[in-house]
KOLSEFI-508743 format. One line per 8 residues: their letters; for each residue x, y, z of N, C-alpha, C. Coordinates in pm, whole numbers. Each point is the difference from the previous one (the first is absolute). Layout:
residues N
A	X/Y/Z/X/Y/Z/X/Y/Z | ...
END
This chain:
residues 484
XXXXXXXX	-3793/4175/4750/87/-115/-29/-74/-96/-92 | 63/-47/-104/-67/-91/-92/-46/-125/73 | -106/-59/-55/-52/-124/57/104/-110/-11 | 35/-65/115/106/-101/3/-32/-119/-89 | -126/-42/-2/-37/-117/-81/18/28/-149 | -26/128/-42/18/34/-141/148/-2/-38 | 85/48/94/144/-3/-27/51/-142/-16 | -46/-89/88/44/-139/-7/-46/-65/-130
XXXXXXXX	-124/31/-42/-51/-57/-124/81/48/-120 | 34/129/-2/79/55/-110/137/-64/-6 | 62/-19/117/132/-63/4/-5/-143/-51 | -107/-71/37/-13/-139/-44/-14/-9/-152 | -80/92/-57/-18/-1/-145/130/33/-72 | 73/97/54/129/36/-62/97/-116/5 | 0/-71/114/89/-115/12/-35/-109/-98 | -130/-19/-24/-42/-104/-94/50/29/-140
XXXXXXXX	7/129/-35/48/36/-134/147/-31/-19 | 74/-2/111/145/-21/-10/40/-144/16 | -91/-85/49/34/-140/20/-28/-80/-125 | 57/-122/-9/-30/-90/-110/-149/-27/-3 | -54/-28/-118/-143/-12/-13/-35/-106/-100 | -125/-39/-1/-50/-96/-96/-31/70/-130 | -42/-79/-102/-23/55/-132/-108/107/-1 | -97/-6/92/-110/96/0/16/107/106
XXXXXXXX	108/-4/79/20/96/107/74/123/-53 | -18/115/66/78/118/-39/146/-20/34 | 87/74/-67/143/-11/24/64/136/-22 | 131/7/13/72/127/-7/60/17/-139 | -55/91/-80/51/21/-136/144/49/0 | 43/59/112/139/46/8/97/-116/13 | -50/-118/35/83/-119/13/-67/-112/-78 | 43/-19/-124/-65/-96/-90/5/-142/54
XXXXXXXX	94/-27/92/14/-136/54/-75/-19/131 | -83/96/39/-65/-6/131/-106/-108/11 | -35/-65/-111/-101/-106/5/58/-134/44 | 132/-12/5/59/-128/34/35/-80/-124 | 66/-115/16/46/-80/-115/-114/-41/-92 | 26/12/-130/-95/-44/-101/-99/105/-44 | 0/117/63/-93/107/-36/71/134/2 | -54/95/-78/53/135/-3/-114/99/24
XXXXXXXX	34/111/61/-99/104/28/-8/95/-119 | -117/4/-64/-20/87/-115/-136/68/10 | -15/111/-70/-127/71/0/-100/-70/-91 | -125/-15/47/-102/-61/-83/-58/104/-96 | -107/-35/-69/-57/90/-101/-52/130/59 | -28/-1/130/-48/121/66/111/72/75 | 124/-47/-18/112/64/64/24/-43/143 | -74/-100/47/15/-48/136/108/-108/7
XXXXXXXX	77/-5/109/104/-103/13/-63/-138/12 | 61/-97/-71/-51/-136/2/114/-98/-23 | -6/-114/67/101/-105/-18/-38/-88/-118 | 91/-13/-95/-25/-83/-118/116/-99/-16 | -26/-117/-60/109/-96/-19/113/61/-83 | 124/-21/44/115/53/-72/125/-4/84 | 112/41/-61/130/-1/69/96/88/-77 | 118/21/56/105/79/-64/114/-92/-42
XXXXXXXX	38/5/-128/100/-92/-53/134/12/71 | 35/119/46/130/20/64/-7/-5/152 | -115/-45/54/-16/-7/146/-55/-137/39 | 86/-97/28/-47/-136/31/-96/-6/119 | 11/95/94/-83/-5/119/-147/27/-29 | -33/41/-123/-141/21/-33/-71/-130/-34 | 71/-113/11/-61/-132/-17/26/-84/125 | -85/-100/22/19/-93/111/128/-80/-21
XXXXXXXX	54/-55/108/114/-90/-11/-37/-116/-92 | 93/-40/-87/-27/-109/-93/-63/46/-130 | -31/130/-9/-56/54/-123/96/102/-60 | -23/31/-127/81/100/-70/-92/94/-75 | 40/126/-8/-75/98/-77/43/-12/-146 | -95/-30/-88/32/-29/-139/-85/84/-94 | 56/28/-118/-77/66/-105/-110/-94/-50 | -111/59/-44/-114/-77/-48/-36/45/-140
XXXXXXXX	-27/-95/-89/-44/35/-135/-126/86/7 | 4/113/-65/-117/89/-8/-57/31/138 | 87/19/98/-47/31/134/109/61/85 | -36/34/124/95/56/95/73/-112/73 | 120/28/53/74/-103/75/-82/-56/116 | 14/-130/23/-72/-68/107/96/-96/71 | -42/-45/118/77/-98/76/-42/-141/-39 | 98/-84/-29/-26/-139/-37/104/-89/67
XXXXXXXX	-29/-130/2/100/-96/46/126/13/-85 | 116/-9/62/126/17/-71/21/-110/-104 | 86/28/-97/46/-100/-96/146/-32/33 | 30/-127/20/136/-39/36/48/-115/-89 | 128/1/-27/67/-113/-64/68/-81/110 | -16/-130/-6/69/-88/94/80/-103/-77 | 118/-28/48/83/-98/-67/118/-38/86 | 94/-69/-61/118/-46/72/122/13/-90
XXXXXXXX	109/46/58/127/10/-70/86/-118/43 | 44/-80/-96/74/-122/33/131/-8/-77 | 90/-81/53/125/-33/-67/-33/-99/-113 | 35/36/-124/-38/-82/-115/61/-140/5 | 116/-12/63/69/-129/1/-31/-81/125 | -3/67/115/-22/-71/127/-147/-10/39 | -86/80/-63/-144/3/26/-34/50/140 | 91/71/64/-24/55/134/-40/147/-12
XXXXXXXX	-65/52/105/-42/139/0/118/96/7 | -14/114/-64/103/105/2/-52/115/86 | 67/26/111/-41/106/91/55/135/-46 | -70/107/38/44/138/-22/11/36/-148 | -72/-71/-87/-7/39/-141/-93/120/-13 | 35/91/-88/-82/119/-25/-84/-24/-126 | -132/15/14/-93/-27/-109/-74/129/-35 | 8/40/-126/-65/124/-45/-91/-31/-118
XXXXXXXX	-110/75/-10/-92/-13/-113/19/119/-93 | 3/-28/-130/13/107/-100/-118/-3/-96 | -48/119/-36/-108/7/-97/56/-16/-140 | -87/10/-101/44/-26/-137/97/107/-51 | 7/114/68/96/102/-37/132/-12/74 | 13/-102/86/123/-22/75/8/76/131 | -109/68/39/-1/76/125/-28/-94/116 | 83/6/104/-24/-80/120/-118/58/75
XXXXXXXX	-94/-85/34/-124/43/65/8/-35/148 | -11/99/85/2/-24/144/139/-30/52 | 2/-47/122/126/-34/65/43/-142/-35 | 116/-39/46/54/-133/-25/-37/-93/115 | -38/-124/-33/-23/-101/103/131/-75/25 | 22/-42/123/120/-75/37/-43/-138/49 | 59/-104/-58/-41/-136/34/42/-38/141 | -80/-88/62/29/-48/134/104/-111/0
XXXXXXXX	20/-60/115/104/-102/14/-26/-122/-88 | -127/-27/-31/-32/-114/-87/-14/40/-146 | 28/127/-31/-8/48/-138/-135/57/-38 | -101/-10/87/-133/48/-35/-6/152/11 | -88/61/-78/-18/145/3/-145/33/-31 | -38/122/33/-130/54/-37/20/144/-44 | -50/34/-117/21/132/-58/-135/62/-36 | -34/109/69/-124/71/-30/18/93/-119
XXXXXXXX	-103/7/-85/8/82/-120/-124/88/-14 | 15/122/-50/-117/80/-32/-74/-64/-117 | -133/6/4/-79/-66/-104/-125/82/-30 | -9/50/-120/-122/70/-42/-116/-99/4 | -118/48/44/-111/-92/25/-121/29/-89 | -79/-107/-16/-134/14/-54/-91/44/114 | -125/32/-33/-92/49/101/-22/-102/112 | 11/-131/-32/-21/-103/102/125/-28/82
XXXXXXXX	108/71/-27/123/-17/77/100/-95/-62 | -38/-76/-100/94/-94/-62/103/78/-83 | 125/-49/-5/106/73/-71/-21/4/-151 | 29/115/-58/1/16/-145/126/-68/-54 | -7/-52/-122/116/-66/-59/119/97/-8 | 107/-35/70/123/78/4/116/-98/5 | 98/20/-87/110/-96/-13/124/51/75 | 55/-87/83/127/26/68/95/-117/-25
XXXXXXXX	129/26/15/99/-107/5/85/19/125 | 67/-106/42/79/5/122/149/0/-29 | 74/64/89/145/-10/2/39/-43/141 | 98/-92/8/48/-47/130/152/6/2 | 55/51/111/145/10/20/33/-52/139 | 113/-68/11/43/-50/131/151/-17/2 | 56/12/118/143/-23/16/32/-144/-34 | 106/-20/-78/50/-132/-40/-80/-64/-112
XXXXXXXX	-89/78/-66/-80/-56/-109/-6/98/-117 | -9/-55/-120/-20/82/-119/-139/61/3 | -11/123/-48/-129/70/0/-97/-65/-98 | -128/14/31/-107/-46/-87/-90/119/-32 | -41/23/-127/40/-75/-118/142/35/-41 | 59/-85/-80/135/25/-47/43/-115/-88 | 87/31/-95/44/-104/-92/-118/-56/-77 | -16/-132/6/-107/-67/-73/-135/10/67
XXXXXXXX	-5/50/121/-119/-15/82/-88/124/-4 | -108/-2/-78/-93/113/-1/-96/-7/118 | -50/115/42/-102/4/105/-136/-23/-64 | -82/-84/62/-132/-32/-54/-99/110/38 | -92/35/-90/-99/104/32/-100/-48/105 | -37/90/89/-99/-27/105/-114/98/-18 | -121/-50/-21/-118/84/-21/-79/8/130 | -14/122/54/-71/15/128/-145/-43/-8
XXXXXXXX	-58/-4/-120/-139/-42/-14/-18/-147/34 | 110/-76/9/-9/-143/33/5/-26/150 | 5/106/81/10/-18/145/-123/-73/54 | 25/-94/92/-109/-73/63/-80/94/89 | -135/-5/-7/-83/89/82/27/-17/148 | -14/107/78/30/-8/143/-106/-78/76 | 42/-58/111/-90/-73/88/-2/69/137 | -116/45/41/-23/58/133/112/94/45
XXXXXXXX	19/107/-76/96/101/40/142/-24/-45 | 28/-116/-60/135/-29/-49/25/76/-130 | 124/10/-45/29/73/-124/-29/-83/-124 | -5/69/-115/7/-68/-129/142/-55/-11 | 15/-126/-44/132/-63/0/31/-60/-136 | 124/21/-45/54/-72/-116/119/-80/50 | -9/-131/-10/106/-91/43/11/-108/-107 | 85/24/-100/10/-87/-116/147/-30/-30
XXXXXXXX	22/-74/-108/138/-29/-41/75/128/-33 | -71/105/-44/66/125/-36/46/79/121 | -56/-29/119/39/75/120/106/-72/83 | 33/-123/-36/109/-72/67/119/-6/-94 | 117/33/52/119/20/-83/115/-82/55 | 68/-72/-88/123/-70/39/119/81/-47 | 98/15/87/121/77/-30/119/-92/-16 | 86/34/-93/119/-82/-29/118/55/81
XXXXXXXX	68/-86/76/111/47/85/116/54/-83 | 71/98/57/124/49/-60/117/-80/55 | 112/7/-67/120/-66/50/74/91/97 | 55/-57/105/83/72/99/-68/126/52 | -118/-11/59/-71/119/48/75/73/111 | 87/-70/73/73/64/109/97/107/-51 | 30/-2/-130/92/98/-58/-71/124/-52 | -132/9/22/-79/107/-59/-50/98/106
XXXXXXXX	-32/122/-43/-46/106/90/-145/37/-30 | -57/82/89/-138/50/-14/1/152/11 | -77/66/-87/-8/146/1/-145/41/19 | -24/80/104/-135/47/33/-4/151/-13 | -107/52/-60/-9/145/-15/-135/43/-50 | -4/121/-56/-126/51/-51/25/85/-124 | -103/6/-83/2/83/-120/-84/124/28 | 56/116/-26/-74/124/16/-52/46/-135
XXXXXXXX	-109/72/3/-60/47/-124/-151/-2/10 | -67/52/-104/-145/12/4/-70/-135/-4 | 51/-94/-79/-63/-131/-15/106/-110/6 | 47/-34/119/108/-99/10/-44/-144/-20 | -130/-29/16/-47/-139/-4/36/-68/-131 | 66/-115/11/37/-76/-118/133/37/-61 | 70/97/58/134/33/-50/89/-123/9 | 69/-32/-110/94/-111/-1/133/48/57
XXXXXXXX	45/-63/107/127/35/63/100/-110/-32 | 114/38/-56/99/-97/-47/132/26/69 | 59/-108/53/134/5/60/79/-117/-59 | 79/28/-102/68/-108/-71/-102/-85/-74 | 6/-132/18/-94/-90/-65/-126/-22/83 | -6/58/119/-115/-18/89/-94/120/-12 | -128/-24/32/-98/107/-15/-112/-15/101 | -81/105/10/-120/2/84/-94/103/-59
XXXXXXXX	-125/2/50/-93/106/-37/-42/75/126 | -17/131/-13/-44/82/113/-150/-15/19 | -44/0/127/-142/-10/28/-65/137/-10 | -127/11/40/-74/125/-18/59/115/80 | 75/-31/106/66/103/78/143/26/-43 | 47/-71/-103/136/17/-49/102/-91/63 | -40/-83/98/97/-87/68/42/-115/-91 | 128/-38/8/50/-115/-76/104/-75/80
XXXXXXXX	17/-128/-34/107/-84/55/57/-81/-115 | 129/20/-28/69/-79/-102/81/-108/71 | -36/-125/-24/72/-112/59/110/-49/-95 | 93/-78/56/96/-77/-79/90/87/-88 | 52/107/60/88/92/-72/144/-49/15 | 71/-9/-111/139/-46/3/87/98/78 | 90/-54/83/89/84/80/95/79/-88 | 34/122/47/91/86/-74/-65/132/-36
XXXXXXXX	65/81/-83/-58/127/-43/-127/-24/-81 | -103/79/26/-127/-20/-68/-68/135/-20 | -73/14/-109/-81/119/-25/-146/-39/8 | -74/69/86/-144/-24/14/-73/103/-86 | -82/-48/-92/-72/89/-91/-150/-30/4 | -79/103/-21/-144/-16/-10/-47/35/-140 | -92/-82/-52/-48/19/-137/-152/5/-2 | -54/109/-54/-144/13/-23/-19/108/-105
XXXXXXXX	-92/-20/-91/-22/99/-106/-42/134/60 | 59/107/-50/-39/133/39/73/59/118 | 91/-75/63/71/50/117/147/-37/-7 | 85/98/27/144/-24/10/35/-11/148 | 57/-112/40/39/-23/139/151/-2/11 | 53/74/97/145/6/18/51/-135/50 | 99/-60/-67/55/-128/47/80/17/128 | 17/-109/72/77/1/125/113/-101/-13
XXXXXXXX	123/45/27/118/-86/-6/27/-59/139 | 20/-131/6/25/-68/127/111/-102/-17 | 56/-41/112/84/-119/6/-57/-88/109 | -40/-122/-36/-66/-88/96/87/-123/25 | -14/-53/121/76/-119/39/-93/-120/4 | 57/-119/-7/-78/-123/8/-78/-4/130 | -130/-28/-10/-85/-10/118/-46/132/56 | 43/112/-57/-36/132/54/-144/36/-34
XXXXXXXX	-65/73/91/-133/55/-24/12/152/4 | -11/62/-116/13/145/-12/-139/62/14 | -12/103/83/-128/65/25/0/144/-52 | -121/53/-17/-24/143/-25/66/52/-128 | -2/-79/-105/46/49/-130/-116/75/-66 | 25/123/-38/-106/85/-57/30/28/-146 | -95/-34/-87/8/35/-141/-88/123/-22 | 63/115/-10/-72/127/-7/-25/41/-144
XXXXXXXX	-117/58/-23/-33/50/-133/84/123/-33 | 46/8/-124/81/112/-46/-92/99/-71 | -11/119/55/-91/100/-57/51/52/-134 | -93/27/-90/30/63/-130/105/-76/-80 | 0/-132/12/98/-79/-75/-55/-37/-137 | 90/-23/-93/-40/-38/-135/-24/-151/-7 | -104/-37/-73/-34/-140/-23/4/-28/-149 | 27/-124/-35/18/-35/-141/-131/-46/-63
XXXXXXXX	-4/10/-132/-109/-55/-80/60/-99/-99 | -44/-125/8/51/-105/-88/-102/-24/-111 | 44/15/-123/-88/-21/-115/51/-118/-82 | -88/-54/-82/41/-111/-84/-113/-51/-86 | 25/-113/-64/-99/-58/-90/10/-152/5 | -116/-65/-3/-8/-145/-6/-59/-40/-134 | 70/-87/-72/-51/-56/-126/-45/-143/27 | -128/-28/-24/-55/-134/24/-12/-71/-134
XXXXXXXX	71/-113/-14/4/-73/-127/-35/-146/23 | -53/-64/-103/-34/-143/6/-85/-32/123 | -103/83/22/-89/-17/115/-142/35/-44 | -101/-48/74/-139/31/-36/-24/151/-4 | -85/45/-91/-30/142/-12/-69/55/124 | 28/127/30/-66/66/111/60/-23/137 | 104/-83/9/59/-28/131/85/119/46 | 10/15/131/82/105/60/86/-59/110
XXXXXXXX	102/74/37/94/-51/99/34/110/101 | 103/-21/78/43/98/100/151/15/-6 | 47/113/52/144/26/14/23/45/144 | 100/-58/66/29/36/138/148/35/14 | 30/74/107/138/32/36/32/-72/130 | 88/-98/-6/44/-72/120/129/62/52 | 15/1/131/124/51/61/112/-101/-27 | 110/49/-55/107/-88/-49/58/-89/111
XXXXXXXX	13/53/122/58/-80/108/-82/-124/32 | -129/3/-30/-87/-114/30/-20/-93/-119 | 61/32/-114/-26/-72/-124/75/-133/-2 | -72/-109/-29/59/-133/-16/15/-25/-149 | 122/5/-49/26/-4/-144/-53/-128/-64 | 21/-114/64/-41/-127/-62/-151/-12/-13 | -74/64/91/-146/-6/-4/-63/122/-67 | 82/105/-20/-47/125/-59/-117/58/81
XXXXXXXX	17/1/132/-103/48/91/66/87/106 | -67/109/39/51/85/106/-115/71/70 | 31/71/110/-100/73/77/-35/130/-72 | -131/24/-17/-49/117/-73/-61/99/100 | 53/122/11/-56/99/93/-141/43/-40 | -72/47/98/-136/49/-22/-1/114/-102 | -83/-16/-102/-18/106/-99/92/-4/-119 | 103/-84/2/95/-4/-112/-41/-110/-98
XXXXXXXX	-117/19/-58/-60/-101/-86/-91/69/-102 | 6/-46/-124/-94/43/-104/-81/-121/-43 | -132/11/-1/-87/-112/-36/-78/32/-126 | -59/-105/-58/-79/19/-121/82/52/-116 | 124/-48/-13/93/52/-100/-10/-82/-129 | -17/69/-111/2/-64/-132/80/84/-99 | 80/90/51/80/91/-83/84/88/90 | -18/131/-12/76/94/83/-44/-7/146
XXXXXXXX	94/24/92/-33/3/142/85/106/70 | -47/42/118/72/96/84/-12/-45/145 | 111/4/73/0/-20/145/61/125/61 | -80/73/77/44/128/54/30/-9/150 | 68/104/50/28/8/143/102/-99/49 | 99/-34/-83/99/-102/35/112/62/83 | 20/-46/124/108/56/82/136/-54/-40 | 105/60/56/136/-45/-28/19/-145/40
XXXXXXXX	85/-71/-76/30/-138/32/41/-76/-124 | 30/-128/17/35/-89/-110/-117/-93/-27 | -38/-13/-127/-122/-72/-36/25/-100/-112 | -96/-93/-9/-8/-92/-113/-141/13/-57 | -10/36/-127/-131/11/-65/-40/-137/-54 | -123/-42/33/-49/-133/-39/-136/14/-66 | -19/-71/-110/-130/-3/-67/-64/-137/20 | -133/-1/12/-79/-123/9/39/-87/119
XXXXXXXX	30/64/115/30/-78/120/-127/-65/54 | -115/65/-20/-126/-57/47/-42/-117/-91 | -87/-85/53/-54/-110/-80/-107/54/-94 | 40/30/-123/-93/58/-98/4/-72/-133 | 63/-119/-4/9/-77/-123/110/46/-93 | 82/96/47/108/55/-81/132/-12/75 | 110/3/-76/134/2/59/89/92/-83 | 103/51/65/103/73/-75/64/-97/-97
XXXXXXXX	11/41/-126/60/-87/-102/140/-40/44 | 30/-131/10/130/-42/53/114/-1/-101 | -27/31/-127/104/-6/-102/101/112/23 | 124/-31/38/98/105/34/53/75/-122 | -30/-48/-120/53/63/-120/-95/102/-62 | -114/24/66/-98/95/-51/-7/120/93 | -6/119/-56/-8/122/81/-128/-1/82 | 9/51/124/-117/8/86/-27/-125/81
XXXXXXXX	94/-94/-1/-21/-123/77/92/-8/121 | 89/96/17/94/-4/112/-63/58/127 | 45/-51/114/-39/59/128/72/134/14 | -71/102/45/55/136/5/33/38/144 | 128/24/28/45/51/129/32/149/-17 | -41/82/96/32/142/-10/1/63/139 | 51/121/6/12/73/125/-74/133/-12 | -56/45/113/-58/135/8/77/76/107
XXXXXXXX	53/116/-37/73/85/94/-42/145/-22 | -40/66/107/-44/138/-12/-117/18/-93 | -85/-103/-7/-117/6/-86/27/-28/-146 | 124/-38/-33/36/-25/-140/34/-147/-19 | -70/-71/-91/32/-140/-28/116/-11/-98 | 73/-112/7/112/-22/-91/-44/-62/-132 | -131/-21/-19/-53/-47/-128/-98/104/-53 | 4/22/-131/-91/97/-60/-142/-55/-5
XXXXXXXX	-13/-129/-32/-130/-67/-3/25/-150/5 | -106/-76/22/9/-144/14/-90/-65/-104 | 53/-98/-74/-79/-68/-102/-3/-149/27 | -117/-61/-17/-16/-143/22/-73/-63/-118 | 39/-122/-32/-76/-83/-92/-60/-113/81 | -131/-18/-11/-73/-97/80/-72/-96/-93 | -4/-128/37/-62/-100/-84/-89/-92/84 | -77/-84/-67/-90/-91/71/81/-105/75
XXXXXXXX	-42/-29/123/70/-97/85/-41/-142/-36 | 87/-94/34/-37/-141/-6/-91/-30/119 | -115/-58/-25/-97/-25/107/45/-116/89 | -1/22/131/30/-106/96/-126/-81/25 | 11/-132/-12/-113/-89/31/7/-49/145 | 118/-51/39/17/-46/138/148/-31/25 | 42/11/127/-75/54/114/3/152/0 | -88/61/81/1/144/19/-52/79/-117
XXXXXXXX	-108/-49/-65/-55/72/-115/-51/138/38 | -58/12/120/-54/130/43/62/46/131 | 6/-90/99/52/31/133/104/-103/39 | 87/30/98/93/-100/49/-74/-128/41 | 55/-114/-38/-71/-127/16/80/-96/89 | -70/-64/93/63/-99/87/2/-135/-70 | 115/-68/5/16/-129/-67/48/-105/99 | -33/-124/-31/58/-115/71/86/-76/-99
XXXXXXXX	126/-16/31/89/-71/-90/56/89/-109 | 78/-62/-88/68/75/-107/-101/49/-103 | 15/124/-48/-96/55/-95/27/-42/-143 | -102/17/-83/14/-7/-145/-42/136/-54 | 83/58/-84/-23/137/-47/-71/-3/-135 | -111/73/-8/-82/0/-121/-24/144/-44 | 27/28/-128/-25/133/-54/-41/-10/-146 | -56/108/-53/-53/1/-136/113/13/-102
XXXXXXXX	-22/-63/-115/96/6/-109/0/137/-65 | 116/44/-45/12/122/-80/-32/-36/-145 | -9/101/-86/-41/-27/-138/116/-11/-98 | 117/49/37/108/5/-99/135/-41/56 | 1/-74/110/125/-37/65/57/-129/-59 | 126/-26/33/56/-131/-35/58/-70/122 | -31/52/120/42/-64/124/-30/89/119 | 30/-54/120/-29/73/124/114/-18/99
XXXXXXXX	12/98/90/88/-11/116/-87/9/124 | 23/-89/96/-78/-6/123/93/16/119 | -36/91/92/80/20/122/-93/3/121 | 51/-52/112/-73/4/126/83/82/99 | -63/102/59/66/89/96/-59/-21/139 | 82/24/104/-58/10/133/-39/145/26 | -59/26/116/-54/133/29/106/109/4 | 126/-38/15/108/97/9/67/26/-135
XXXXXXXX	-51/-65/-106/53/23/-133/109/-96/-43 | 25/-105/78/102/-98/-35/-59/-106/-94 | 72/-35/-105/-43/-106/-90/26/-134/68 | -106/-81/19/16/-130/66/-2/-115/-100 | -51/26/-121/2/-102/-106/-33/66/-131 | 58/-51/-108/-32/53/-132/10/-109/-105 | -80/16/-102/4/-88/-118/-10/93/-120 | 110/15/-71/11/103/-103/-23/-52/-141
XXXXXXXX	-40/-127/-12/-18/-59/-133/-136/-69/-12 | -104/66/48/-135/-57/-11/-46/9/-145 | -37/-113/-57/-39/-4/-141/-141/56/-20 | -25/53/-119/-134/50/-34/-97/-117/-12 | -126/19/39/-99/-107/-11/-53/-10/-143 | -71/-106/-27/-64/-16/-129/-142/56/5 | -37/76/-103/-137/46/-12/-42/106/99 | 93/72/62/-36/108/89/-53/-43/135
XXXXXXXX	28/-122/42/-47/-47/130/76/69/113 | -59/1/121/69/55/116/129/-76/27 | 98/72/54/125/-62/44/-20/-57/140 | 58/-116/27/-8/-62/132/135/-62/32 | 68/55/103/135/-44/34/6/-31/149 | 31/-125/39/13/-32/143/128/58/58 | -7/38/127/118/52/69/104/-110/12 | 127/35/-26/106/-100/2/118/37/87
XXXXXXXX	-21/89/97/112/44/83/1/-65/137 | 80/57/90/10/-49/137/-133/22/72 | -28/-75/108/-126/17/72/-22/145/42 | -122/48/-17/-35/137/37/-35/6/148 | 36/111/64/-14/14/144/-142/35/39 | -63/-77/88/-136/34/44/-5/139/62 | -101/78/-39/-17/135/52/66/107/-85 | 104/-34/-74/65/98/-86/-89/30/-120
XXXXXXXX	7/125/-48/-79/42/-116/88/-10/-124 | -59/-51/-108/72/-18/-126/-83/56/-116 | 66/15/-113/-69/40/-122/68/-66/-119 | -83/-43/-97/59/-43/-126/-24/109/-104 | 99/19/-85/-10/94/-111/43/-69/-128 | -81/16/-103/31/-58/-131/21/111/-101 | 98/-19/-87/28/93/-110/-11/-75/-131 | -69/59/-97/0/-58/-134/120/55/-78
XXXXXXXX	61/-86/-81/124/34/-71/-20/-13/-150 | 62/90/-74/4/-7/-146/144/22/-43 | 58/-102/-61/142/5/-39/88/32/120 | -39/-55/115/78/17/122/-24/129/75 | -87/88/-51/-27/128/66/-141/-1/60 | -17/59/120/-133/2/63/-94/94/-74 | -126/-44/-17/-99/84/-67/-123/26/87 | -23/-81/101/-105/26/98/28/-83/124
XXXXXXXX	-82/18/104/21/-72/125/-125/6/86 | 0/-74/108/-110/6/96/14/127/84 | -109/39/67/0/126/76/78/-10/130 | 43/118/49/88/6/117/-66/-48/129 | -133/10/10/-67/-34/126/-93/-120/-14 | 14/-77/-106/-75/-126/-14/96/-118/11 | -57/-119/14/84/-119/13/63/-16/136 | -59/66/102/55/-5/136/-65/-114/77
XXXX	81/-75/76/-52/-114/76/86/-22/123 | -50/-80/92/78/-40/117/-36/-143/36 | 93/-67/65/-16/-141/32/-57/-15/140 | -102/-80/13/-65/-21/129/94/-68/99
END
């Protein structure tokens, strides 16, 4: 009979190999996670099992609570303190918190990163984000923007309101096990109420497909974006027959026909990918005139149902954008739907030439059906924009009292038209006979309309005129302000 003490010793050693271990202890190579959180079991240079710092990106349990497994520059994934965005969603007019708002982060390609955060009863939220790290654990510079949706409120961003960029490298360092935190003006969002919210419905569902994150879901004039799991919620849908469509470059999603009632909450709507479907390719050309040499612009396809004609702005699906354009362009993988092609929507110092009597200056509406567009190609003429001085030269600006609008003089105009819009595209004041200045000085015009509503977002737009025809204007996303 074998020696009992030897059997017990062998069993103890075998058990030690299977239990969690320290960095220098043996571990079970058959179970890479046998070292416990923050370490992985790997073979050393001599082929012996050893616990080394590391984690698995798709297995959160390989890190301690409060930590996340993150990619590392020039290294293997490691566990670090999480990176979170903190902010508050508020009613723009009443200044109160908005509960149950859905907050999503999108990368520069429009892909929704991670799950959606839902605001609490006071409007506050916390949203964890994946963050590539430097060797010391600090986040690498990565830009995200936020989208917020809530019942009874207009979605953000939308209309005049752009989302501000958030750089993860600006996160405050963690304190004693706390996360890296970004809590700035860019992470707190005010939402503008809709009219008669009791007459509107809500649609909840999911997008199926290989990469659903960031899919734009449109139901009438309302929209949402799908999170990383494909889930979406479209708030504020008008009662009656409605078609729910999903838009993302490279995927055709079958639309769903519904009839919704006021106050109804529709569940389990599925937008399924259509296999082997044809997708369209939109081609065109941009001519840049009367602008500094070497400049480039962008062309986007906005979904027609979301397009605000007076502001010339609409929701752009992920991937339906051409950048760095100075001539010919192509946008591929366009699914079926109704679109508006827009040039120079981004703040790039250029605008679509506003002269309606010149070819290439009109807004282009078209349809894609069965992978075939109703336009052969799209042509735009783009010119240098009138520079906005204030308010809102770069970002939306908070003001106290009535504003004075200041912009740069054009070189060949004989007058200007000035209009002020609210966030919904309504003209609240206009002055169509602004005289040209002497000697090329900046234009300065005080607001002369009815009192502006605190919390509401506004924009001024100026057009230069020659013989009564527009020849240039300020950019679509500059000149934005709100009253304190």
